[in-house]
C-alpha positions in Angstrom: 0.0 0.0 0.0 1.5 3.3 -1.1 0.4 5.2 1.9 2.6 3.0 4.0 5.7 3.8 1.9 7.6 6.3 4.0 9.7 7.3 1.0 6.9 8.2 -1.3 5.8 11.9 -1.7 3.4 13.1 0.9 0.8 14.2 -1.6 0.7 10.8 -3.2 0.5 9.0 0.1 -2.4 11.1 1.2 -4.3 10.5 -2.0 -3.6 6.8 -1.9 -5.1 6.5 1.7 -8.0 8.9 0.9 -8.9 6.7 -2.1 -9.1 3.6 0.1 -11.5 5.0 2.6 -15.3 4.5 2.4 -17.6 7.4 3.0 -18.4 6.2 6.6 -14.6 5.9 7.3 -14.1 9.5 6.1 -16.8 10.7 8.3 -15.4 8.9 11.3 -12.0 10.6 10.8 -13.7 14.1 10.8 -14.9 13.7 14.4 -12.6 14.5 17.4 -13.1 10.9 18.6 -11.9 9.6 15.3 -12.8 6.0 14.5 -10.0 3.8 13.3 -10.0 1.8 10.2 -9.0 -1.7 11.4 -8.9 -3.2 7.9 -6.1 -0.8 7.0 -4.4 -1.1 10.4 -5.4 2.4 11.5 -6.3 2.6 15.3 -8.7 4.9 16.9 -7.4 8.4 17.5 -8.7 11.3 19.7 -7.8 14.7 18.2 -8.5 16.6 21.4 -5.4 17.3 23.6 -4.4 20.4 25.5 -0.9 22.0 26.1 -1.5 25.6 27.0 1.3 25.7 29.6 2.3 22.1 29.8 0.6 18.9 28.7 -2.8 19.2 30.2 -5.4 16.7 31.6 -3.5 13.6 30.6 -0.9 12.5 33.0 1.8 13.9 35.2 3.6 16.7 33.4 5.6 19.8 34.0 3.3 22.7 34.8 4.8 26.0 33.5 3.4 29.4 34.3 0.0 30.1 32.8 0.1 31.7 29.3 -0.4 35.2 30.6 2.6 34.8 32.9 4.8 33.5 30.0 3.8 36.6 28.1 5.1 38.7 31.0 8.6 37.3 30.4 8.7 39.1 27.0 11.1 36.3 26.1 10.2 34.4 22.9 13.4 32.4 23.0 12.5 31.1 26.5 8.9 30.3 25.4 10.2 28.4 22.4 12.2 26.3 24.8 9.2 25.8 27.0 7.1 24.7 24.1 9.8 22.3 23.0 9.8 20.7 26.4 6.0 20.4 26.3 6.3 18.7 22.9 8.8 16.3 24.3 6.6 15.4 27.2 3.6 15.1 24.9 5.5 12.6 22.7 6.5 10.6 25.8 3.0 10.5 27.2 1.4 9.7 23.8 3.7 6.7 23.0 3.6 5.3 26.6 -0.2 5.5 26.6 -0.5 3.9 23.2 1.7 1.0 24.4 -0.9 0.4 27.1 -3.9 0.7 24.8 -4.8 4.2 26.0 -5.9 6.2 23.0 -8.5 8.5 24.6 -8.9 12.2 25.0 -5.7 14.2 26.0 -3.4 11.4 24.9 -2.9 12.5 21.3 -0.4 14.7 19.6 -2.7 17.3 18.2 -2.7 20.0 20.9 -5.3 22.7 20.8 -2.9 25.4 21.9 -1.9 28.3 21.9 -4.8 30.7 22.6 -3.9 33.9 20.6 -7.0 35.9 21.2 -6.4 39.5 22.1 -7.1 40.2 25.8 -9.1 43.3 25.0 -11.1 43.5 28.3 -10.1 42.6 31.8 -13.6 41.2 32.6 -13.0 38.1 30.4 -12.2 35.1 32.5 -10.2 33.3 29.8 -7.8 36.2 29.2 -5.3 34.3 31.4 -4.9 31.8 28.5 -3.7 34.5 26.2 -0.5 36.4 25.7 -2.1 39.7 26.6 -3.5 42.7 24.9 -1.0 43.6 22.2 -1.0 42.1 18.7 2.8 42.2 18.3 3.6 40.5 21.6 0.8 38.0 21.0 2.2 37.2 17.5 5.8 36.9 18.7 5.1 34.7 21.6 2.5 32.6 19.7 5.0 31.9 16.8 7.7 30.9 19.4 5.2 28.4 20.9 4.4 26.9 17.6 8.0 26.6 16.6 8.9 24.9 19.9 6.0 22.5 20.0 6.1 21.4 16.4 9.9 21.3 16.1 12.1 22.0 13.1 12.4 18.6 11.5 12.0 18.9 7.7 9.6 16.0 7.5 7.9 15.3 10.8 6.1 17.3 13.4 7.0 16.7 17.0 3.4 17.7 17.8 0.7 19.7 16.1 -0.1 23.2 17.4 -3.4 24.9 16.9 -4.1 28.7 16.8 -7.4 29.5 18.6 -10.0 30.8 18.7 -10.4 32.2 15.2 -11.5 35.0 15.3 -12.6 38.0 17.3 -13.3 36.1 20.4 -12.8 37.3 24.0 -16.0 37.1 25.9 -18.4 37.5 27.5 -18.5 33.8 28.3 -22.2 33.9 29.0 -22.8 35.0 25.4 -20.2 33.1 23.5 -22.8 30.6 22.0 -25.1 33.4 20.8 -23.1 36.5 20.3 -22.7 38.2 16.9 -19.6 40.4 16.9 -20.2 43.5 14.7 -16.6 44.5 14.0 -15.3 47.3 11.8 -12.8 46.3 9.2 -10.1 48.5 10.8 -10.3 46.7 14.2 -10.5 43.3 12.5 -7.3 43.8 10.6 -5.5 46.1 13.1 -6.1 44.1 16.3 -7.8 40.7 15.9 -6.2 39.1 12.9 -2.4 39.9 12.9 -1.4 37.2 15.4 -3.4 34.5 13.4 -1.7 35.6 10.2 1.7 35.4 11.9 1.1 31.9 13.2 -0.3 30.7 9.8 2.7 32.0 8.0 4.9 30.3 10.7 3.4 27.0 9.7 0.9 26.3 12.5 -0.7 22.9 11.7 -4.3 23.7 12.8 -6.7 26.6 13.4 -9.7 26.4 15.7 -12.8 28.3 15.0 -14.6 30.3 17.7 -18.1 29.8 19.0 -19.4 33.3 18.1 -20.5 34.8 14.9 -18.6 37.7 13.2 -20.7 40.1 11.2 -23.5 37.6 10.8 -21.7 34.3 10.0 -20.5 31.7 12.6 -16.8 31.5 12.8 -16.8 27.8 12.1 -18.5 28.3 8.7 -17.4 31.7 7.7 -17.0 32.6 4.1 -14.6 35.5 4.6 -12.5 34.2 7.6 -12.1 30.6 6.4 -12.3 30.6 2.6 -11.1 34.1 1.6 -8.6 35.0 4.4 -7.3 31.7 5.8 -7.2 29.6 2.7 -6.8 32.0 -0.2 -5.0 35.1 1.2 -2.8 33.4 3.8 -2.4 30.1 1.9 -3.1 28.0 5.0 -2.5 24.3 4.3 -3.4 22.8 7.7 -6.7 21.6 9.1 -9.5 23.7 10.6 -11.3 22.4 13.8 -14.5 23.7 15.4 -14.5 24.7 19.0 -16.3 22.0 21.0 -19.9 21.7 20.1 -19.8 25.0 18.2 -21.5 23.5 15.2 -24.4 22.5 17.3 -24.8 26.2 18.0 -25.6 26.8 14.4 -29.1 25.6 14.8 -29.6 25.8 18.5 -28.5 29.3 19.3 -27.2 31.2 16.2 -30.3 30.0 14.1 -28.3 30.0 10.8 -29.5 26.5 10.0 -32.8 24.8 10.6 -31.4 21.6 12.2 -28.3 19.5 12.7 -28.2 18.1 9.2 -28.1 21.6 7.7 -25.5 22.7 10.3 -23.4 19.7 9.4 -23.5 20.5 5.7 -22.8 24.2 6.2 -19.7 23.6 8.3 -18.3 21.0 5.9 -18.8 23.0 2.8 -17.3 26.1 4.4 -14.1 24.3 5.2 -14.5 23.1 8.8 -12.5 19.8 8.6 -12.9 18.5 12.1 -15.8 18.6 14.5 -15.1 18.7 18.2 -18.5 17.5 19.2 -21.1 15.2 17.9 -22.7 16.9 14.9 -20.4 15.2 12.3 -21.8 11.8 13.4 -24.7 12.9 11.1 -22.5 13.2 8.0 -23.8 9.9 6.5 -27.4 10.9 7.1 -26.7 14.4 5.7 -25.4 12.7 2.5 -28.3 10.4 2.3 -30.7 13.3 2.6 -28.9 15.3 -0.1 -27.4 18.0 2.0 -23.8 16.8 1.2 -22.0 14.5 -1.2 -19.1 12.2 -0.4 -16.9 14.5 -2.6 -17.6 17.3 -0.2 -15.7 15.4 2.5 -12.5 14.8 0.5 -10.9 18.2 1.0 -11.5 18.0 4.7 -10.2 14.4 5.1 -7.2 15.2 2.9 -6.1 18.0 5.2 -6.7 15.8 8.3 -4.7 12.9 6.8 -1.9 15.3 6.0 -1.5 16.0 9.8 -1.4 12.3 10.6 1.3 11.7 8.0 3.3 14.7 9.3 3.2 13.2 12.8 4.6 10.0 11.5 1.6 7.8 12.3 2.1 5.6 9.2 5.9 5.3 9.2 8.3 2.9 10.9 9.0 4.1 14.5 12.8 4.1 13.8 12.3 6.7 11.1 10.4 9.1 13.2 12.9 10.8 15.5 10.4 11.7 18.2 9.2 8.2 18.9 12.4 7.5 20.9 11.5 10.1 23.5 10.7 8.2 26.7 8.8 8.9 29.9 12.0 9.8 31.7 11.7 13.3 30.2 8.4 14.0 32.0 9.0 16.5 34.7 12.7 15.9 34.5 15.3 18.0 36.2 15.8 20.1 33.0 12.1 20.8 32.6 11.7 21.7 36.3 14.6 24.1 36.0 12.9 25.6 32.9 9.7 26.0 34.8 11.5 27.8 37.6 13.4 30.1 35.2 10.1 31.0 33.4 8.3 31.7 36.7 11.1 33.9 37.9 11.1 35.9 34.6 7.3 36.2 34.6 7.0 38.0 38.0 6.4 41.8 37.7 7.6 44.2 40.5 5.0 47.0 40.4 6.0 48.9 43.6 9.0 48.9 45.9 8.9 51.8 48.4 12.2 52.5 50.1 13.7 49.4 48.5 11.8 47.2 50.9 12.6 44.3 48.5 14.7 42.2 48.5 14.2 41.3 52.2 17.4 41.7 54.2 18.0 41.8 57.9 14.4 41.3 58.9 13.8 39.8 62.3 10.2 38.6 61.8 7.9 37.8 58.9 4.2 37.1 58.9 2.6 35.4 55.9 -1.1 35.9 55.6 -3.8 34.9 53.0 -4.9 31.4 52.2 -3.4 31.8 48.7 0.0 31.5 50.2 -0.7 27.8 50.9 -2.9 27.2 47.8 -2.0 25.0 44.9 -4.9 26.3 42.6 -3.2 29.7 42.2 -0.1 28.0 40.8 -2.1 26.3 38.0 -4.6 28.6 36.4 -6.6 26.5 33.9 -5.9 23.8 31.3 -3.1 22.4 33.5 -1.5 19.0 34.1 -0.5 17.6 37.4 2.9 17.7 39.0 4.4 16.1 42.1 6.7 19.1 42.4 4.4 22.0 43.0 5.7 24.6 45.5 3.3 27.0 47.2 4.4 30.5 48.2 4.4 29.4 51.9 6.7 26.5 51.0 9.0 28.7 49.0 9.3 31.2 51.9 9.9 28.4 54.4 12.8 27.2 52.2 14.5 30.5 52.0 13.7 32.5 55.1 16.8 32.7 57.3 16.7 30.4 60.4 17.2 33.4 62.7 14.1 35.2 61.2 10.9 34.3 62.9 8.5 33.2 60.2 4.8 32.5 60.8 1.8 31.8 58.7 -1.8 32.7 59.4 -4.6 32.0 57.0 -6.1 35.5 57.7 -8.6 35.7 54.9 -9.9 33.8 51.9 -10.0 35.4 48.4 -13.6 34.4 47.6 -15.5 35.2 50.8 -15.3 37.8 53.7 -14.4 36.7 57.2 -17.3 36.3 59.6 -15.4 35.5 62.8 -14.6 38.9 64.5 -11.5 37.4 66.1 -8.4 37.2 64.0 -5.1 36.4 65.6 -3.2 37.4 62.5 -4.0 41.1 63.2 -2.1 41.1 66.4 0.8 39.2 65.0 1.0 41.7 62.0 1.6 44.5 64.4 4.5 42.6 65.9 6.2 41.6 62.6 8.8 43.5 60.7 7.0 42.7 57.4 3.8 41.1 56.4 3.7 39.2 53.1 0.1 39.2 52.0 -1.0 36.8 49.3 -4.2 38.1 47.7 -5.9 38.5 44.3 -7.8 36.1 42.2 -8.1 32.3 41.8 -9.3 30.0 39.1 -12.5 29.8 41.2 -13.1 33.5 40.4 -12.1 33.7 36.8 -11.9 31.2 34.0 -13.9 29.4 31.3 -17.6 28.7 31.3 -18.1 25.8 33.6 -14.7 26.1 35.5 -14.7 29.2 37.6 -17.3 27.9 40.1 -17.4 31.0 42.3 -18.1 33.3 39.3 -21.7 34.4 38.8 -21.0 35.1 35.1 -19.8 31.7 33.8 -16.2 32.6 34.5 -16.1 36.3 33.8 -15.8 39.2 36.2 -18.2 42.0 35.5 -16.4 44.1 38.1 -12.6 43.7 37.4 -11.8 45.3 40.8 -10.2 43.5 43.7 -12.9 42.0 46.0 -13.7 44.6 48.6 -13.1 42.3 51.6 -9.6 41.8 50.4 -9.0 45.5 50.4 -10.6 45.8 53.8 -8.3 43.2 55.2 -5.2 44.9 53.7 -6.5 48.1 55.3 -6.9 46.5 58.7 -3.3 45.2 58.4 -2.1 48.7 57.6 -3.8 50.0 60.7 -1.3 47.9 62.7 1.4 50.1 61.3 3.1 47.2 59.5 5.0 47.1 56.2 3.1 45.1 53.6 4.5 43.1 50.7 1.7 42.3 48.5 1.9 39.1 46.3 -0.9 39.5 43.7 -2.1 36.3 42.1 -4.5 36.3 39.2 -4.6 36.0 35.4 -6.2 39.3 34.4 -5.8 43.0 34.9 -7.2 43.8 38.3 -8.4 47.3 39.2 -6.5 47.5 42.4 -7.9 50.7 43.9 -6.7 51.4 47.4 -4.6 48.2 47.4 -1.8 49.9 45.5 -1.3 52.5 48.3 -1.7 50.0 51.1 1.1 47.8 49.9 4.7 49.1 50.4 5.9 46.6 47.8 3.8 44.8 45.3 4.5 41.8 43.0 2.2 40.6 40.2 2.8 36.9 39.9 -0.1 35.6 37.7 -0.6 31.8 38.0 3.1 31.0 38.1 3.1 27.2 37.6 4.6 24.4 39.7 7.7 26.4 40.6 5.8 29.5 41.5 6.3 29.5 45.2 10.0 28.9 44.8 10.3 31.6 42.2 8.5 34.2 44.3 10.5 33.4 47.4 13.8 33.7 45.4 12.8 37.1 44.4 11.6 38.1 47.8 14.9 37.2 49.4 17.1 38.5 46.5 18.4 35.3 45.1 17.2 36.6 41.8 15.8 39.9 40.6 12.3 40.5 39.1 12.4 41.2 35.3 8.8 40.6 34.1 6.7 43.2 32.4 2.9 43.7 32.3 1.4 42.1 29.2 -1.7 44.2 29.8 -2.8 47.5 31.2 -3.8 47.8 34.8 -6.7 50.3 34.7 -7.5 52.8 37.4 -11.3 52.5 37.1 -13.9 50.3 35.5 -15.4 53.5 34.0 -12.3 53.8 31.9 -13.6 50.9 29.7 -16.3 50.6 27.1 -19.0 48.0 27.6 -17.7 44.4 27.8 -19.6 43.2 24.7 -18.4 46.1 22.5 -15.6 44.7 20.4 -14.5 48.1 19.0 -11.1 49.0 20.2 -11.6 52.7 21.0 -10.8 53.3 24.6 -9.3 49.8 25.0 -5.7 48.7 25.8 -2.7 50.9 25.9 -3.0 51.3 22.1 -6.3 53.2 22.3 -6.7 54.2 25.9 -7.9 57.8 26.6 -7.1 57.9 30.3 -3.9 57.3 32.3 -3.6 53.8 33.7 -2.7 52.6 37.2 0.3 50.7 35.7 1.0 50.8 31.9 1.5 48.0 29.5 5.1 46.8 29.5 5.8 48.2 33.0 7.9 46.4 35.6 10.7 47.4 38.0 13.7 45.5 39.1 16.4 45.7 41.9 18.7 47.9 39.9 18.2 51.1 37.8 18.6 51.6 34.1 18.8 54.5 31.7 18.5 54.8 28.0 21.1 57.0 26.2 22.2 57.9 22.7 19.4 56.8 20.5 20.5 56.6 16.9 18.4 56.2 13.7 20.0 55.4 10.4 17.7 57.8 8.4 14.9 60.3 8.8 13.4 59.5 5.5 11.6 56.2 5.0 12.4 54.3 1.9 12.5 50.6 0.9 15.2 49.6 3.3 14.7 48.8 7.0 15.5 51.6 9.4 18.3 50.8 11.8 17.7 52.0 15.3 20.1 51.6 18.3 20.3 52.8 21.9 22.6 52.3 24.8 21.0 50.6 27.8 23.0 51.6 30.9 22.8 49.8 34.3 23.2 52.7 36.7 22.6 50.6 39.8 24.7 48.6 42.1 23.6 45.1 41.0 23.4 43.2 37.8 20.1 43.1 36.1 17.9 42.4 33.1 15.7 44.9 31.2 13.2 44.6 28.4 13.8 47.3 25.9 10.7 48.1 23.9 10.3 49.8 20.5 7.1 51.7 19.8 5.8 53.6 16.8 3.4 56.6 16.9 1.9 58.2 13.8 2.0 61.9 14.6 -1.1 63.0 12.6 -2.7 60.0 11.0 -5.4 60.7 8.4 -7.8 58.2 10.0 -8.4 56.4 13.3 -5.2 54.7 14.3 -3.5 53.5 17.5 -2.1 56.2 19.7 0.9 54.0 20.2 2.0 50.5 19.0 4.7 48.1 20.1 6.7 46.8 17.2 9.7 45.0 18.8 11.3 44.2 22.1 14.5 42.7 23.4 15.4 41.2 26.8 19.0 42.4 27.7 21.3 41.5 30.6 23.6 44.3 31.8 26.1 44.0 34.6 26.2 46.8 37.2 27.9 49.9 35.9 28.0 48.7 32.3 26.0 49.4 29.2 24.9 47.4 26.2 24.0 48.6 22.8 20.5 47.5 21.8 19.7 47.4 18.1 16.5 47.1 16.2 15.8 46.9 12.4 12.4 48.5 11.6 10.9 47.4 8.3 8.8 50.1 6.6 6.0 47.5 6.8 5.9 48.0 10.5 5.0 51.6 10.1 1.9 50.9 8.1 -1.5 51.7 9.5 -4.8 50.0 8.8 -7.3 52.3 7.1 -11.1 52.1 7.7 -11.5 49.5 4.9 -9.0 47.2 6.5 -6.1 47.9 4.1 -2.5 48.4 5.4 -1.2 51.7 4.0 1.7 54.0 4.7 0.3 57.6 4.6 2.5 60.6 4.2 3.6 62.3 7.4 5.8 62.0 10.5 6.2 58.8 12.5 7.8 58.8 15.9 10.1 55.9 16.9 10.1 55.5 20.6 12.4 53.3 22.7 11.3 52.8 26.3 10.9 50.3 29.1 7.1 50.6 29.4 4.4 52.1 27.2 5.1 55.8 27.2 2.7 58.2 28.9 2.3 60.5 31.8 1.8 57.7 34.2 4.9 55.9 33.1 6.9 59.0 33.9 5.3 59.3 37.3 6.3 55.7 38.1 9.9 56.5 37.4 10.7 54.5 34.3 13.9 55.4 32.5 14.0 58.4 30.2 12.3 57.7 26.9 14.4 58.1 23.7 12.6 59.0 20.5 13.2 60.2 17.0 11.1 61.2 14.0 11.1 59.7 10.5 9.2 61.2 7.5 7.2 59.5 4.8 7.4 61.7 1.6 4.2 62.2 -0.4 5.6 60.2 -3.3 6.2 57.3 -1.0 2.5 56.5 -0.2 2.2 52.8 -0.3 -1.0 50.7 -0.5 
């Protein structure tokens, strides 16, 4: 059989196998619980596996920081290494499970990760799964994840990545099965599609359609998004999968079909190759009733078979390099060290009054807040299980000096107020040199529909503020005249309110993974320095935001925000100080060649450190609605104390282009400001004491207008 010939061309092998399949067998492959073809030696296969920040829901695995935390590292090389480790563990789990006859959900090699939706609104519970609010950061980190997970072998995939949820999807969770996003062309192409385009062009193997409609059509059967953009414009060759039971929504909630047979036919004909759900069980009946033909199935099955061949499913094991990866790699020393490094680099120091951190020469420490002893806040959602998870309390216990009195009191829970008027922690707080308060959010308060069980909005948070009883508890601690180090857990931008002032030092730690407690403690005690940056804006007030179900970008994220934030996108302190000096630009007239930009990053402090240098572009007087500011590049740089490093960027003229009201990328005549900074520039960034911003202007001549 030609399809078993590992030396034959891929196209010929796919066509040979496709030609051997019956209509029923084709239909069986198009369901996430794919039925095998015993007569051809093809076993059952479940397409549904997860790997958002480690192999999820299958077996023991290394649990890396939640995706939003990995975004806070601003380190795409590190994320590529993380994803490669996830791919190794996925291979090991898959092959070991198959040897024992386990071929069910979560044991495959088609991972439905990463989530590259734009975190446009802090009320969305699933924003923790994303790489934040910026299209450039999301694209860069998403591409790195795909490259690491899929590997760079010229013939075989280590694992198959999936870009989701395509497209224009970010809540509300309660409306995701019914919502029709009315989106202007500008916002579609300026904000929601760039990351998907980047991942498709980087070779992502799969794309998952979202539940919602966009401008009237469901995303899993969308003429423009699937046929015109994905297949024709971007030349996507991989397979398209529905979100789970999204095709059922066609007739039950979206009302774009009269019943399941029509829904089935609509999805297949529009190019949805794989159904996560049960609707495609009706394909044979839909063909019998005349809604589909067997020929309609062939393009879908052809693309699905291509993935199986690229994973090496029909080739001798000795020819597929990844089949030799054994279970010894699962949560191995190297992967645990990588989880620790990622967690350390993801932590963002927001505040450090009087250099309270790192802790030195303190006689007594009180740790309060049940989150300090909580495993859930290490995990976020879509996680695996690890036998090496370290809570904040355990991390502190490992690193606190023996001569320092260290105590823990539960103090308060994040979800509910205290009802007992007696709280011993209050007295002990007044007697301690410092109080480390673990507060913020948990996966019980934010997450996906059906997971955040303490959320009244199916995982969303209509009020993105910190729960009032947590602020009240911080206030009561402050009344004891103690110094508070706040450790803020959570996967979304929290409106902190009074909490910012109540804390003398404040760390945002996200959901930091199995090594989270160790990483936080190492930063608290100065064994390493914080270097993470906010992948989103921390807003001052809920009133700063448009309505949650408004997908227009005006007033959203640092790119369009009209007010000053509490903490800006890209912000994060460390234990040393940096300055930016001597910005140089190769030209002030934009032509066909890239613009070379450089700046000196100077460590003006007394300790070594890492800084993330960020390049932004601002069109001075755009002829139409455009971002006020846009990140275009970034680099993580290590600089020893008292030394400087030259940081260089190459800015392609394409990066200066703006999206016009019709969705076209154009380069209008005028001035463009190139800005190098260590946080999104603005009045608030200056107030927070970020290094001096360096900027320069470049000009587009009238004759150089490009469309």
